[in-house]
C-alpha atoms as one frame of an Amber mdcrd trajectory, in Angstrom:
protein
   0.000   0.000   0.000   2.909   2.323   0.778   4.406   1.794  -2.687   1.016
   2.432  -4.301   0.752   5.715  -2.377   4.236   6.777  -3.486   3.383   5.916
  -7.085   0.199   7.979  -6.866   2.120  10.947  -5.419   4.763  10.745  -8.165
   2.147  10.538 -10.916   0.220  13.494  -9.480   3.386  15.598  -9.171   4.440
  14.785 -12.725   1.011  15.645 -14.114   0.936  18.946 -12.219   4.408  19.863
 -13.471   3.432  19.100 -17.061   0.254  21.174 -16.818   2.162  24.145 -15.391
   4.841  23.863 -18.087   2.148  23.775 -20.767   0.512  26.974 -19.484   3.603
  29.180 -19.225   2.908  30.880 -22.540   0.397  33.229 -20.959  -3.054  33.928
 -22.261  -6.147  35.818 -21.286  -6.223  37.579 -17.955  -9.077  37.376 -15.482
 -10.033  39.977 -12.902 -10.712  38.519  -9.471 -13.269  40.421  -7.411 -14.799
  39.822  -3.996 -17.846  41.759  -2.818 -17.548  44.133  -5.762 -13.889  45.000
  -5.093 -11.243  44.070  -7.678  -8.482  42.194  -5.876  -6.110  41.031  -8.607
  -5.753  40.338 -12.285  -4.601  36.765 -12.849  -3.639  34.783 -15.921  -4.543
  31.128 -16.469  -1.429  29.803 -14.720  -2.051  31.930 -11.623  -5.655  30.726
 -11.415  -4.501  27.112 -11.753  -1.822  27.518  -9.055  -4.274  29.176  -6.670
  -6.578  26.205  -7.184  -3.702  23.885  -6.268  -3.022  25.851  -3.093  -6.684
  25.776  -2.088  -6.778  21.998  -2.652  -3.662  21.550  -0.488  -5.168  23.666
   2.288  -8.366  21.592   2.121  -6.387  18.337   2.321  -4.354  19.631   5.287
  -7.573  20.508   7.112  -9.109  17.142   6.312  -5.980  15.400   7.558  -6.031
  17.395  10.788  -9.685  16.538  11.417  -9.129  12.848  10.690  -6.064  12.562
  12.928  -7.795  14.449  15.749 -10.804  12.147  15.549  -8.566   9.070  15.603
  -6.607  10.411  18.581  -9.823  11.192  20.443 -11.058   7.658  19.811  -7.811
   6.205  21.181  -7.812   8.450  24.266 -11.403   7.714  25.290 -11.703   4.743
  27.677 -13.807   1.951  26.265 -16.899   0.841  28.087 -17.382  -2.888  28.218
 -20.781  -3.951  26.994 -22.763  -5.991  29.452 -24.841  -8.724  27.967 -28.382
  -9.285  29.202 -27.631 -12.948  29.826 -24.874 -12.227  32.334 -21.119 -12.783
  32.259 -21.320 -16.475  31.350 -22.570 -15.802  27.872
């Protein structure tokens, strides 16, 4: 499973590098605005890279939530279930 994960990471990194290299030529520019205020003017590569950063931030948050939930589960003492038939069951 570890090797499969490394292979997936390498393939994703290679694909991302190829997409960035293919978009270096420039192109149309887009104006980014929030609540009616123009924040920045970005080209296609900048929009793509900001999408990558947002995806990484989302994954970091998801990882933090998952690890915290797993740690909470390990720290909580387990209650032994009592069977209605008694301990001899």
